[in-house]
C-alpha positions in Angstrom: 94.3 73.3 62.3 96.7 76.2 62.2 99.4 75.9 64.8 101.7 78.7 63.6 100.1 82.1 62.7 101.1 85.7 62.8 99.2 89.0 62.7 100.2 92.7 62.9 97.9 95.1 64.7 97.5 98.3 66.6 99.5 100.9 64.8 100.2 104.0 66.8 102.3 107.1 66.0 104.6 108.7 68.5 106.3 112.0 68.1 109.8 112.3 69.6 111.2 115.3 71.3 113.4 116.2 68.3 110.2 116.5 66.1 110.7 113.2 64.3 108.2 110.4 64.7 108.0 106.6 64.9 105.3 104.2 64.2 104.6 101.4 66.7 103.0 98.1 65.8 102.3 94.9 67.7 103.2 91.7 65.9 101.4 88.7 67.3 102.6 85.1 66.9 100.9 82.0 67.9 102.6 78.6 67.9 102.0 75.4 69.9 99.4 77.1 72.2 101.6 80.1 73.1 101.0 83.7 72.2 104.0 85.9 71.7 103.7 89.7 71.3 106.5 91.7 69.7 106.6 95.5 69.6 107.8 96.9 66.3 109.1 100.4 66.1 109.5 101.9 62.6 111.4 105.2 62.3 111.1 107.8 59.5 113.8 105.9 57.5 111.5 102.8 57.6 114.0 100.9 59.8 112.3 98.4 61.9 113.3 97.4 65.4 111.4 94.4 66.9 111.4 93.4 70.6 109.6 90.5 72.2 107.5 92.0 75.1 105.1 89.2 76.1 105.1 85.4 76.1 101.6 84.3 77.2 100.7 80.5 77.5 97.1 81.1 78.5 94.4 83.7 78.8 93.3 85.3 82.0 89.5 85.1 82.7 87.4 87.8 84.4 86.9 85.6 87.5 90.7 85.4 88.0 91.1 81.9 86.6 92.9 81.0 83.4 92.5 78.7 80.5 94.4 77.7 77.4 93.9 79.5 74.1 91.7 77.4 71.8 93.5 78.6 68.6 95.3 81.5 67.1 92.1 83.5 66.6 91.2 83.1 70.3 94.8 84.2 71.3 94.8 87.3 69.0 91.3 88.3 70.2 92.4 88.0 73.8 95.3 90.3 73.1 93.0 92.9 71.4 90.6 92.7 74.3 93.4 93.0 77.0 96.0 95.3 75.4 94.8 98.4 77.3 96.1 97.0 80.5 98.9 94.8 79.1 100.9 97.3 77.0 
C-alpha cells in the first residue's frame, strides 16, 4: 500500500499586467491519510515558488457528511473533482 505519493496537475497560464506570464500548477501530496495541495508558480525564468494552500484530512460528500480517503488515488481524484470550488 502506498502511504506517500505525489502528483502534479492542472497547469494554467496567467498573463501579468507587465506582459510577462507565469504558469501555475497544483502539486498534490498524500501521506498518512492526509492530502496536501501546493500551488506552484513558475515564472518566465523557470523559477518555481511553492506555497501550501490546502491540508485536507478527509473528503466532503454530496450529502454534507465526510469520510476518510481510501488511498492516494481517491484523494487525488477528490481534488480533481472538487478543485472548481476549492481553488
